[in-house]
N, C-alpha and C positions, 0 to 999 in steps of 0.2 A: 128538609125542614129541621131535623135534629141538628144538623151542622150549623144552619143559620141561627137557631135558638141558642146553641152553645156559644157561638161567636158573640152574640149580643150580650149574653150574661157575662162573658169574660171582659168585654169592653167596659160594661157598666161597673164591674168590680174594680178595674184598674182606675177608672175615673174617681171613684169614691175613696180609694186607698192611696192615691197619688199625693205626695207632700206638697205644701205650699211653696211659694217663692222664697229663695234664700234672702236673708237680711244681714246687714253689716254688724248689728248688735242684737242680742237676744236676752230675754229675762230668764234666769235660771231659778226655778222654784222647786225646792225639795218637796217630796211627797210623804216622807216618813214623819211620823208624829213627833218624835223626840228631836228632830232637826230644827234649827232656827228658821223663822218665817220671813226674815228679811230678804230682799231681792238684791242679787249681785249682778252688776252690769259690767260687761267686758269692755275695755278701752277700745276706741275706734282706731283702726289702722288704715292708713292711706294705701290705695292700690298702687303697686309698682309694675311698670311694663316688664314683660318676660323677655330677657335678652335672647337674640338669635343664636342658633348653634354655631360653634366655632368652625372656621374653615380648616379642614384637616390638612390641606396642602401647605398652610402657613405655619403649622405648629413646628417647633424645633424638633429635630431628630437627633437621637444620641449618636455620637460618632462610632464608626466601625473601624477597628484596627486589625491589621493582618498579624496573626500570631502563629506560633508553632502549633501544628495540629495536636501535639501531645500535651499542650499547656492550657489550663483553664484559669482565668483571672476574673476579677470583678468588673474590669472595664469592658470585657467582651468575651464571648465564648465561641471557640472554633470547634465545630464538631469533628469527629474522626474522619469524616469524608470530605473535610475541607470547607464546609459551608459555614459562613459566619453569621452570628446573630448579634444585635445591638444589646448594650447593657440595659437592664430593666430594674425598676425599683421593686422592693419586696412585695408591695401591695398591688403591683400591676400584674394582671393575669397573663400567662404565657399561652399564646394561641399556637396551634399546630402550623408548621411551615411546610410548604411544598418542597419535596426533594430531600427532606431529612428523615432518615429511618430511625425509629425508636427502639429497634432491636439490633443486636449484633449479629443475628443470624442472617444469612443471605435470603433475599426476597424470593419467594416461590413464584413460578409462573402462574398467571391468572388464566382461568379457563376462558376460551374465546379470543384471547389476545396472542399475537404471534410471539412465541417464546424467544425467537432470535432477535427481536427488537428490544428485549428487556435486558437490563444490566444486572446480572445475578451475582456479581462480584461482591465480596465483603467490603466494608468501609475501609479496612486497612489496605486492601488491594487498590482501591480507587485513590486513596490518599498517597500511595507510593508514587503515583504518576501525575499528581497535581502540579500545576505550573507554579513557579516560584513567585511570580508577581501577578496581581489580579488582572492586568491587561494582556497577559500572554495566553495563547491558546493551550488547551490541554494536550498532553503527549499523544502522538499519533494523528494529529490534525494539522495540516499545513495547506491552507486554502490556495495559496499562490504558487506553491512549488510544482504541482502537477496539474496544470490546466489543459494540456493538450496530449491526449493519448489516442492516436489514430487506430492502432492495432491492439485489440484486447489481449492477445497472448503475450505481447511484450509490454503490457502496462506496468509502470514502475510502482504504482501505489500499493499493491499487495506486499511487495518486498519492504516498502517503507513502513507499512502497518505492522509487519512482523518484527521489525528491528528493535522494538521496545526502547527507542531513543528517549531518554528522560528529558531532553531539551530540544526545542525546535530552533532551527537556524533563523536568526532575525533578519539577516541580509543587510545590505546597504542600499538605502533609497537614492536613486539617481533619476530625477525627473519623475516620469510615470513608470519607471522600471525598478525592480528590486534585483540587486546583484548578490549572488550567492557564491563567494569564493571558498575554495577548499584545497588543502594540500596534505599529502601523506609523505613523510620522510622517515626512512629507517634502513635497516639492514636485513639481509637474507642469507641463509646457509642452505646449500643444496647437496644432497647425496644423489649421485648418478645424474649430474646436470645435463649430460648428453642424451639421456633416456635411451641407453644402449644396453643390449644383452651381453656385450663383450667388453665394453669400455665404460666402467661405472665410476668415472672420476668425480671428485667432489670439488666444490668451490664456494666462495663467499662473494657477496656483492652489496653495493650501496644502491638503494632504489629511491626514486622520487616520483610522485604521482600528483601533479597539480591539476586542478579543474576549476572551471568557472561557468556559471549559468546566469543569464539575464532573463527575467520573467516580467511581462507587462502587468500593470495593475489597473486595467481598464474595466469599466462597467460592462461593456460588451466587447466581443472579439478578444483575441489573445495572440501574443507573439512571444517566442522563446528562442534565445541563442544559447548554444552550449559548446564548450571546448574542453578537452581533457587530453592528457599526455602521460606516457609512461617511459621513463628512462632509467637504465641500470648500468652499472659499471662493475664488471666481474674482475676478480683479482688475477686469475690465471688464464681464463678463457674469454678473451674479448669477443670471440665469435658469437657468444651467447648474449651479448649486450642487447638490450631492447631500446629501440628508437621508434616508438609507436605514438600515434596521436589520432584524434577523432574530432570532427566538426559536425555540429548538428544545428539545423534550423527548422523550427516548427511554427505553424500558424493555424488559427481557427477563425473563421468568418461566420458570425451568427446572423443568418439570414432572417429567421423568425425565432420565436421561442421554442419551436419544435423542429427547426431545420438548421443545420450548420454544415459547413464544408471545412475540412481540415487538409493540410498538406505538409509535407516534410521533405527535407533534403539532407543527406548525410554523406560525409566523406571520411573514410576510415583507412588508415595505413598501419599495418602491423607486420611482424615477421613470421614466417612460416614455422609452425611447430614441428618438433621432431617426434620420432617413435612410431609413426603409422606407416602403412604400406604405401600410401600416396605421397609421403613426404620425399622431397628431393633436396633437402638441405644438405650441403656439403660440409666437409671438415673445416673449411675456411670461413664459413658464415652461412647465414640463412637469408634467402631472398625475401624481398618485400612483397606483401599481398595488399593490393589496393582495391577497396570496395566502394563504389559509388551507388547511391540508391536515391530514388525519387518516387514519391507516391502521393495520391489524392484519395480522400475518403469523403463520402457524402452520407450524412445521417439524417433520417427523418422519422419522427414519432407521430403516429396517428392518434392513438390513445394508449391502450395496452400493447398494441402492435407497433413494432419499430423495425425499420429497414436500414441496412447499411450496404453501400456499394464501395468496393475498394479496388484500386488499381496501382501497380507499382512496377518499376523497371530497375533492375539491378545489374551492374557490370562489375565483374571480378577479374582482375588482371594479376598474373604472377610474373614477377621479374625473373630474369635468368638466374640460375643457381650455380655457383662455383663448386666443383666437386673435390677440390683440394689438390688436383694434379695439373692444374693449369687449363683444364677443359671447362667450358661454361655450358651448362645444360639449359636449353631453351624450354620454355613452358607455354608456348603458344597453344598447344593442344589442351591446356587446362583453362585458358581464358574463355569466359562464357558470358553471354548476355541472357538474362532471364526476365521474362515478362509475365506478370501475375494479374489475375482478376478474380474477384470473389463477390458473392452476394450473401448476406446474412439476414434472416428473419427471426425476430425474437418476440416472445409473448411474456409480459410482466404480470405475474400473479400479485406481486407486491414489490416494493423497491429492493428488498433483499432476496428475491427469488424470481428468476427469469429463465425460461426454457428457450433454446435457440437451435436453429439448424443452418448449415452453411454449405455452399457449393463453390468450389474454386477450380480454376483452370490456369495452367502455366505452360509456357514454351521456353526451351533452352537451345541456344545457338552457340556453337563453339567455333573458335577462330581457325582451327586446323584439326586434321585427323589425329587419332591417338598415336603416340610414339611406339607403343608396345605392339600394336597389331594393325595400324594404318586404317582403322575404322573411325569414321566421324560419329560423334555421340550426340547429335542433335535429337531432340525428343519433344514430346507433348505429354502433358499429364493432367489428371483430375484428382480433386480432393473432396471428400464428403465427410462432414462432421456434424455431430449433434451433441448437445451438452446442456449444462446448467450453469447459470451465473448468479453469484450471490451479491453482486453490486460492489460499490466502492465506498459506501457510507455506513455499513453495519459496524457495530462495536464487537461482534463475536467472530464473524467470518466475512472475508472479502476475496474477490477473484472469481475464477471460473475453471471448469474442467470439462473435457469433451472426449468423445471416442468416435472413430470413423474408419474410413478406408482410403488408401491412396493407390494410384496406378500411374506408372510412367512408361510410355511406349516409345521406342526409338524408331527414327526414320529408316535406319538400316536394319533390315530384317535379320541380319546375322547376330544381333544382340538381343538377348531375351528381355521380355518386359519385366520391370520391377514392380511388385505389388505387395500389399500387406496391410495389416491393421495399424492404425495410428492412434496414439493416446497423447493428449495435450492437457496441461494443467498449469495454472498460475494462481495458487491458492494459499491464503494466509488465515490462520486460525488462532485467536486468542483463547487459549485454554482457560487461563485465569488472567488477572491483571499483571501477574509476574511471569507468566510462561506463554510462549507462542510457538507455533509450528508453521514452517513454510514448505509447501510441496510444489515442486516444479517438474514438468515433463514436456518433452517435445519429440516429435517424430517427423522425419523428412527423408527425401530421396537424395543421397549424397553422390559425389562423383566417384569414378573408378579409373585408375590408370593401368590396372593389370589387364593382360590380354584376355579377351573373351567375355569380359564383364562390362556392362554399360553403366552400372551404378550399384548402390547399396541402400538398404533400409537402415537409416541411422536413428537409433533410439537413445534418449537420454532421460534419466529420472534422478531427482535429488530430494532429500529430506533433511531439513535442518531444524533443530530444537534450540530455542533461546530461553534463558531463565535469568531473572534479575535477582541476584543474591542480596544486593542492596539497590537502592534507587539508581546509583551511579556506577554499579559494578555488575556487568552483564557477561555471562558465559554462554558458549554455544558449542554444540556437537552436531555432527551430521555425516551423511554419506552421499556420494554421487556415483552413478553407474552409467557408463556410455558403451554402447554396443553397435557394431556395424556388421550386417550380414550381406555379403556380396552375392548378386544374382549371376548365375551362369558358371561359377567356379566354386570349388570347395574351400572357401575362405571366410573366416569370421574373426573379428577383433573385439576385445572387451577391455575396458579400463575401469577399475574400482578405486575410488578415493574415500578415505576416512579422515575427517578433520575435526579439530577442536580449537577453540579460541576464547579469548577474554578481552573485554574492553572496560577500561576504567576512565570514566568521565571526570576529569579534574574540575572542569567548569563547562559552561555552555559552549565555549570555543576551543577547548583543548582536551584531547582524548589520547590516552596511552593504549596501545593494542599489541596483541601477540597472537600468532596463529601457527599451528602445526598441521601438516598434511602428509599422509602416507598414501602412495599410489602403487597399484599392482596392475601391470599390463600383461595380457595373455593373448596369443594368436595361434591359429591353426597352421600358420607358416612356420617352417622350422627355424630354430634359433632366433626367435623374436620376442620371447618373454623377458620381462625385466621388472624390477621394483625400484623404488626411490623414496626419498623423504625431502620435505621442504619446511623450513622454519623462517617465519617473518615476524619482525617486531619493529616498533617505531612509535611515532607520534602523529596524530591527525589534528590539523589546525583548520578552523572554519569560522565563518561569520554568518 
C-alpha cells in the first residue's frame, strides 16, 4: 500500500510540474522592477531538415606514402616498427591503432597467453627485417617455396627460418608455376685436399653450383621440381674435381582439408669422400656414388590428434674405384637396397607445441658378401623415437627434436647387433630479430667394410649462430661433430669442424659470401689422424 501511494504521489507531481508544449515564438517579460516592461518578440525561423550522416566509405582518405623508418614528415609518419599512418590535421584527434606500440620497451608476455606466440622483439629489431616494398612478404616468410615436406627431420623450413635472409626470392612466374633460379660461382683453397695423414698437399679450385626449382601456385595440391649441380676444377689434382648433381620431384595431393598424400622421387650422383675407414677412393680418382630414393607419405588430422604413415625405398650403388696402380676395386659388397616404414602419432596442445611418438622398421639387402670377411651384411632394424615439435609458423622457434633407441640385427649371426641411443633435431631459434641459432642432430646405423663388424652407430650434431650486423650484412659461426662407433671391433672415428662465414647482400638478387672451415679427424686406427683447412669465396646470384 505504501508503494502504491508513493507511486501515485510521484505521478501526480510530475504531471503538475511538467512544462507546456514548445512554441516557435515566446514573449520574454522581465520580472525585475527597474527593467523595461515592453515585450520583445523573437523572429520566426523556418525549420530546416536535418541532413543525413555522411557515408564514411565515400569520404576522401589522405594518401599514405612509404618513407624511411627513421624519417618523420608532415605528409606521413612511419613508426619505428614500419607501420604507416596517414597525415592528420592538427584539430583531428589521433586514435590508437592496432599493432603500434607506444613504448620503446619490449612488450612483456601477458598472463594466460602463450608467450611463444608473442613477438617480444624491439621495434628496431622488427624494422631491420621489414620488406622494402609494401607488397613483399616479411623476411622469413615464403609461402610458395616450401609447400611439400614429407619427412619432418629433413624439413627445409627451419634452416630457411634461421638464415636471417633480408630478402625473399621473388621467382619468375611461368604459367601456374614460380621458378627460383640460383647459382654460386667462386673459388676455393684447400689445405690437405686429399684428407690424408701422410700426404697433406694443398690446392686451389674454381667452383660453380647452379640450382633451379619450380613450385606450383595452385589453390589445392602442389608440385615441385628441383635440380642442382656442383662442379669444380682443381689446379694440380684433377682427381678431386667434383661432378655431382641431384634431381628432385615432390608432389602433394589434398584429399580433404584434414587428409593429404605426399610423394617424392630423388636421384643423386656424387663422388665418394676421402678420409674414412670405409673409403676406397684411389689416387687416380674417386668413384661415383648414385642414390635413388622414392617415398610415399599419408597424413591425416582428426583434431588435436594427427597420424602419419611413411614408406620409402632407397638404392645406393658404388662405382668401381681405381686404386692408382691399374687395378680397379669393385664395390658390389657396398651396394645396398633399403626399405623403410614408419608410423607417427602426434598430439597438438597448440600450433607451436606438439608431442609425438614414432615407430619405424627397415630392411637392408646387399648385392654381395663383404670383401674383408666374406660375410653378407643383410639386416633388419627398428627405430623408436619420442619428441616435441614447435611447428613451422612460430616467430620464435620452429622445428623439432627427438630422442629414442635404434637396433639393427644382421641375418648372419656372426655379426653382432648394432644398437644405441638416437638423438635427432632440426631446430631453429630466433633469439632476437638480429640473431638466430640452428641446431641439427642425426643418428643412424651406418655401413662397415672392416672385418668382423656389420655396421656402426653414426652420430652427427651441429650448432650454428647467425647475427645480422646490418640488415644486409650477416655473419655466422658454428661447429659440427660427426662420430662413428663400430660394433664388434675396437674402432671409432670422429671429425670436428669449426667454421665462420659472412654474407653481404648487395641487392635482392646478388650476394657476396666467404667461408672458412677447419676440420680435425681422429681415429683409433693407427696413422689415420689428420687436419685441414678450406676457404671458399664467391658470388651468389638468384631471382
